[in-house]
N, C-alpha and C positions, 0 to 999 in steps of 0.2 A: 303422930296424926292419921287419919284414913287414908288407907292407896287403894288402885285399883288400876289394875295391868291387863288389857285387850288377851284375849287366847293366841290372837297373830302373833306376839314375840317371841314361838315356839318356834314356828313357821320361818320366823327371820334371822333366830340366831341358836336355835336349836336349846333352848333350857323352856322350862315351865313357866308359866305367869308366878304360880303359886312360889317358888321356889326364889322368882328375882322379886319377889314381894320381901320375904323371908329373908334374903341376904341379898341386898342391892351389891354388895360392893361385889358379885361374883360378876356382876355385867361392868363395872368400871374395871373389874381384871382383863377383859376381854375388848376392852378397848384396844386399838394396839397402839403398841409401847411409844411410838415415835410420835403420838398425837394425845397419849393419854394424859402427862401432867397438863398441857396446856388446855385441854377440855374440863379436866378437873379444876381448874384455877379458876377458869370462864363462869362454868358452873355457878361455885362457892362465891366468886365476888358479882354476879348476877344476881344471887338468891339474897346476898348481905345488903343489898342496895335498895335505893326505893325506886330504881327504874322498873316503870310500870310498861315499855315497850318489848316486844317479841322478841326473846334470843335461839337466833338461828346459826346452828354448828353445822360445819360437815366434819366428818372425819370417818376414821377406818375400823371396822371392827371385828377382831377375828373368831367368825363364828365354832359353832361346836361340830360343825360340818366340814371345817378343815378346808375352810373358805374364808377369804380378806373380802369382806364388803364395803361400800361405801354407803353414809346411811346421810340423811339430812335429818338433822334432831331442832324440832321446834317445841320451843318453852314462852307460856304463857303466864302472869301470876293473875289470878281472879281474888278480887277479896267484896266479901259478901256484905252485907249492911251489920249482921250481926254473925258475931263467928269468926273462926280463926284463915286467914289468908291460905289458900292452897295454890299447887303452879298445876296446870292441866298443859300436856305433851305428846309428842308426835313423833314416831321415828319413821323415816321413807326411805327405801332399796331405791338410790340413786346410782346405783355399779354402772348399770349401764349407760345413763346418761353421762356421767364420769368418765365412761373408756372414751365415751365417743366424742366428749369436749377434750381429752386427750389426746384423741387419734387428730380430730382438728386439728390441734395447736403442734400437733408434729409433723404434720401434711405442711400445715403454714409454716413452719420452719423448713422443710426441708424444699419448699416450692421458692420458700424469698432466699435459700442458699442458692440454689439453682439459677434463680433469676440473677441474684448477686453475682455469680461466678462467670455468666454469659459472656460472650465476647459482642454477641450482637445488642444493639442501643435499645433499650427498653422502657416504654412511658405507657403512663396511663390517664388519660384526660375524661372530664366531665362533658357534656350535651352542652355548657357554657363556655367550654373552652379549657377550665382551671385543670390544670397537672395535678393529681391524686399521689402518683408512685412513679420515681424513677428507678433506674440500677446503676451500679458504678461506670459504667461501661458508656450509657447515655452522660453521667457527668463530664468524663473524661471528653466524649464528643463534642461535648458544648461549651467544655471549660468551664462548667458551672460548677456552685455546691449543693448540694439537694433543699437544703435548707431555702436555698433562691428559688429553686425553681418549682417546689411544692406551693400549689396555691400561683404559680403565675401561668400565665395564656400558651398552649402549644402553637397557636399560630408566630410565637416572638422566633421558633427557632426551627422555622420555616423560612426559605428566600418568599420576600414577601410577594414575588411577582405569583407567586403558584399557590398563595394561600387559596383563594376562592376556588381553583380547578378545585385542587383536595375537599375541601368542604362541601362541594358538590358533591363528590364521589362519596363521600362520608353521610350524605342526607338520602345516598338512593340504597343505603346499607339497611337488610331484614332480616327477621330470621331465618330466611329461605336462603338468601344472600347475602352474607354476613361480613365476607373478608372482599377487601380490595388491596392491591398493589401498583406502585406509585415509584418510577425512578427520577432521579432530578440530580442535578450537579449545580454546584456551587464555588463560588471561589474564597479559597483562604487563605488570607493572608495576602490578599490581593495577587497572590500568583499562581498557586496550585490551584488546579481543579478537582476539587473532590465529586466522586458521583457514590451515591447510595441509594439501594431498594429497601422499601419501605413495605411490609407487609400491616395493613389498617385492618383490624379488627371488632364491630362493635358486639358489646357481649347482652345476654337478654337472662334474667331469671325463667322460672319453669313456667310462669303465665306471660313466658313471651316480653315481658315490659323490659325496657331499653334500661341497664346500668351504668355502662361508660366503654369506652371506649379504649382497645391497649396497640399500641403502637409499636413494631418490632423491624428494627431498621441493620442494613449491612453494609460493610464499604465493597462497594464492588471495583476502585478504581482501574485496580488489576488487571478485573477482568475486561472494562472497559478497555484499557490500553491495547491487551492483547488484540482483543477483536478490532480496535481501529488497525492494528499493525496487519493484520490478518488480511483484512480489508486491501489497505495498502500494497502488500503484495501481491495478493488475488488483482487487481486493479494494474500493477504493475508487470504480471506476465501475461496479462489480456492484453496490455498495451503494446508490447513485445511482439505475441502475435497476430496482433492487427496490424502491425507495421510490416511484418514478412509474409502475412498473405499478401496486404497492399504492394509492395516490393515486389511479389513474384507475378501482380497482374500489370504495375509499371514496367519491371523489365520486358513483359509478354509484349505491350503495346508499342515499348520501345523498338523491339527488334521488327516488329512489323511496318514501323513506320519509316527506321532506315534502308530496309530493302525499297520501299518504296521511293525516298528520299536520293537510294544509290541512282536508280535509273531516273528520277526527275533532275539531280542537278545533273550528271553526266552527261546525259543527252544535249540537256543547256549548254554546258560545257560544248559538246560538239557543235551543236549549231552555232554558236559563237564562232570557235573556230573556223569555223567553213562560211561564215560571214564576210561579205566587205563592210570595212566601218560606217560607210557612209548607207548602207541599208537602212531600212524604216524599222526593221521589228528585234534591230538589234538592244533597242532599250528596252524593249516589252521582255526580250528573254534577261535581259538585266535583272529587271525586276522577280522574273520566276527564279532564276536563281539566290536572287541575292533575301527571297522567303525561301527558298530552300534550303538556303547556309540556315538561317535564323531556325528553321524548324531542327535543323541537325542539332543546334546548341538546345532547343527543348529537348530533345530527346535525349541529349547526354548528361542533362541532370537529372532525368528518368532514370536513367544508368544509372546513376550514383548513387539516386536514391535506393536503385533494388540491390546496389551492389554489385552489379553484373559486367562491371568495365573489366577490362584487362590492364594491370597498373604495372607501369615500372618503378620497381621501387628503388631509392635511394637514398643517401643516408644528405639529411638535409638540416642545417643549420636555422632554426627558427629565427635566432638573433638578425642573420643576414637576410631571411626571406622577409624581415618586416621592414627593415630599412630599404629594401629594394623594393618595395611595392608602398613605401610611406607617399611618394609624388600622385601615384595612382590614388590611393584612396583618398587625400587631400582632394583631388577634383572630382572624385566621387561625392563627396558628403557635404560641397560647398563652401562658401567665405563664411557664411552663418553657424557655423560648426568647428569647434577648435579640435585638433587631432593631436593627441600626446599621445607617444612613444615612449614604452618604458621597457629597455630592455636587461640584460643580464651581462657583467663584465665575463662571466664565460661564456663557451659556445654551448647552445642548447641543442645538442643533438636528436635525430629521430629516424628513423629507416619510414620513409612512406615516398608517397606518387607529389611531386614539389608539385607538378598540376592542379593535382586535386585539393593540396594544403592550400596554394593560392584563392583558388575556390571557393574555399571554407570563409577563410579571413576576409574573401571580399564581400560574400554573401550577408556574412556577421556585421561586415564594416556598412552595407545598403540597408539590412535589416535597424542598426542602432541609429543611422541617420533619419528613416522613416518615422523614428517613433518620437524626433524629437523637430517637429513640426517650427515651434520656435525659437531653434537654435540649441547650443548649450555644448558638453563637451564629451568627446570618445576618448577614452584610454584601452589603448592595445599593447601589450604586450607577452612576457614570456617566461618563465620561472620554472628551476627545480624544485620538485614537491617528492616527499617518501608517501607522506598520508593523502588517500581521498578523503572529499567529505562523506560525512557520517548518511546523509541522505540520498547519496549518489544512487543512480538506479543501473546497478548489474547486472547484465543480462547472459553475460559469457562468463564461463566456468573460470578462464584464464587472468588472473589479477599479479600485476608486476610490480615488484620491488620498489621501482624508483621512476617518474612519470615526470615528462617535460608537459607544465599549463601553460596554454594559450589564452589569452583570454582577451576579452572585447566589450569593453564596459561603459554605459553610456548614461545620462542624465534626463532621460525622455520621461514617456509618460505611465511606464510599468504596465504591466498586467494583472487582471484577477488569478488566480488559481484554475478557474476554469479554462479560460485562453491558455495560460502557461500547458495543460494537461495536453493540449490540441497541435502547439505549434507544429511538431513535426510532421504532423499527416498533410501528404499530398494533396495538394489544391487548396488546402485551410489557407486564408488568407483575411485579415482584418481592414486592409486596403479595398478603397473604393474599384467596380467595377473597370477594368481596364487596365489597372495602376499594380495589378500584382498578376502572377503565376498561383502565387501558394507554392512554387517546388523550392524557394530558395533555401529554408531550413529543411526541407525533406531532403534535400539532396545534402547540406552539409550532416545529416545524420547518417543518412547512405554511405558516404565517403569517413564517417571519424570508423562509423565499424568496421569496414573494410581496413581501414587502417588499424583494427586491435584497439582502436581507442572508444573514450567514454565523454559524456557530454554529461552537465551540469550547468540547470540553470537559476537564478534565482534574482528575484524581481519585487518590487513593492509597486504598490500602485501611485502614483504621482511621481516615486524619488528616481525611477531607473529601474533598470537590467541589466548583469554580470552575464554571459554565456563564456564556459569556459571549457575548454580542450581537454584533454587528457590524454596523451601517446606516451608510450612506452619508449622511457628513453636509453639512447645506446652511448657506449664509450666512442670518442672522435675519433674516428679511421680517415686515412690519405684516400680522397675520392678520385680516381680516375675520369677525366674529361674527355668527352669525344665532340668532336668539334665535326659537324656535318660540311662536306664539299659541297659548292654549289656549281651550278653548270647553268650555261645560258642556254645551252638548248639540252632537250630530252633526250636521254640515253637510248639509243637503239639495239637488237639485239637480236638474233638469229634459231633462238634455244625453242625445243618443243617442249610445250607446255600444256599439260590436261588440267582443263577447266572443267570442276563440278559443281554446280549450282543448280537448284531445283526451282529458283525461280528463271523464267523464259525472257523476263524483260530484261534482265539484268546480266546474263549469260551474254544476250546481243549483243548488248553493249560492250562488256568486257571485250569479247569474240573483235569487234570491230578496232577497237583500240589496238588489242594485241596484233592483228594483223596489219595494221594501219603502221604497227613501230617494227615490223619485217618480224613478230614473232610465228611460230607455227602450232596453231590451237587444235587441241583434241577436245572435243564439245563432249559431257556428259551431265544430265540431269538426275543422277542420284549415284550412290554408291556403287551398287550392284552393277550396273551399266558401265562406271569408272571403272570398274575391277576387270571386266568383262576385256574395256578394252586394252587394258594394259597385260593382262596375260596373252593376248594375240602378239603381242612383239613385235609389231610389224616395226613400228618407230620406236627410236631410245627418246626416254622422257627425262626431260630435265628437270620439271619443276613442276608439282604436285598445287594447285591453285585452287582451294575448295572452303565452301561453305562448313561451317562447324555445326549447325543442326539443318540434317535434313532426315527424310523419309528413309525408311529400310535401313540405312546405316549411316553413322556421326563421319563429320569428317577425322576425328582423331583414328576410331577405327579402323577407316578407310587407308589411313594411312601409314598405321603397322604393318597392315598386308601387302600395302603398295611398293613398301622396304622391302617386303621379303624377294620381290621382285625385282628391286632397282634400288640396291643397298646405300645407292650416294647419293640420290634424289634428293633434290629439296621442298622442302615444304612450305606454303605458305596461306595461312586461314584467315578467312573474310567472315565476319558475323557484327551482327548487329547488336548482339550481347552472347556473353558464357553464361548461362544459370547452372554450370554444374562444376562443384567445386575441381572433382581430378581433371576435367576440360583445360581450366584455367593454368591446373598444375604442369599438365604435359606442356602447354606454351613455356611457361617458366620453366620448367626446365630443359630447355631452347631445345627441345627435340623438334621445334617449327615455331616462325615466327608470325605474327598477329598483324593484321591490319584491318582496322575498325572501319566499320558502314556506318553512314555513306562516307564514301570516297570520292575525290574528285581525278579524274583521269590523269594530271602530271603525279600526284600522290600513288597513283597505282604506279605508273611505269618508273617513277624513281625508288620503291621498295620492291618490286620484282628485279630491276638490274641489282639492289644491294644485296638480296638474299642471292641471286645469281652469281653475285661474285664475292661470295662467301665476307660479306662487310656485316653482317648480322649471323 
């Protein structure tokens, strides 16, 4: 039959049209060996059939240019009315298209592999909410199979309460701002709180037409826990620093008040001493003295909070202490509250100031009582422990191997976390005006810290609270018992006392008392003046009676210099508080005795006599 080949064939495969027509097998041999048999068979089968549809084949050709190309071979049968049927065909070089298609498939394959291997949770969804793609990580996160997720709504995979908020954020996305982030938490299995961070991206085509959304999420639970722990530590540090600052302020206030109260109470005592019982002013002065004593107790609580008291450390059996205080505690709580003491078979020994520990117990019992307006039960006791609670606030470096836990547990109203965070702050109270000073628990805090102890509080709103005090345990030791002798009359003396006090009212009060009881008094308003008196050596000095905190020179500094002149001199310090660890250590080392302000004139006379007689 007749044949025609376009001259463009030479440009395509490198052989002329004439050669192609003369020897068609030349082209057949140029078809890639991997495609040749299949192509030849398909063409033969199509030619022999009655099929009138166009035949389209894609295959590779090895050109005479030493290049492999992809061709699209299209053939169609034509049947004239009169004559033999013939075939019309066209060869198109689609190498570039094929390469682009191959590159696209390879890219898609790589993308799918990358996405599938991602640990992030990835899914895509349409504007109507239908999910179109999920990766393995998302399937694992949702605990669902891929075929269950494809076609389902994305709204089913997030907590119901935040769907509308996320949808609103998605609606605001646009080509200029296609991305938004959103964090949320949800309970898994009813217990575990899981936090996830999601990146939502709106995908647009080249015409800025919306295509679909892509969501990429990651688990940030560990990060959130670390942030929460960091915030907890920061709050603990802040609380500790705040308590320290307020403690210093409270101690300073107590010092100033104690100076005033020493003069007020002292002169009230002197006035009462000089008055006849029938004097009409006696009752008025007794009221002044009573108010002064109450104020003195308040300043003692401030000192306890600020940890500025000079304490007398001794071995205490907490078991015995609770037993001794039981009747007093029962009177404090009233008849509508049952007190249950839970003691151990063995001793619970600690080293502390017994008066302070009594104050801690009483304050905690009163606090428990006030938390039960409708009655209830209070349990208190002690026990040995070797492991502290995990969430206890530790503000000191020293941790001991064994502790004695002293606890007070009530069945009262409990408290919120907000209130629990403030209960140890001075002057913080939830009681009505006039029914609490706000110093009870603040005092407990100060005493426990001063005793190298720790505090732990558990509370459930509506169920009650438990306060636990942890003091370092000690082994049982034999305790020496000092029995104070009492006398009907105040002891007198004739020794010389160097009195150093910067507060004039106190100095005058003490001088008048000492004069009355036979002592010779040398007065000084500061350490420099006192040292000048001592250096003159006009009189032998038996006792240095000095305030601790004074301008120009402190009491302990003065004592060192005075002792260089009078090695055998006795030293008695008085102070409203001691805010320096070294000063307190100086007193504790028995280099000096100590008398807390405010003091009564009887207390002063007894103390001076005891120091001079070497009974201290």
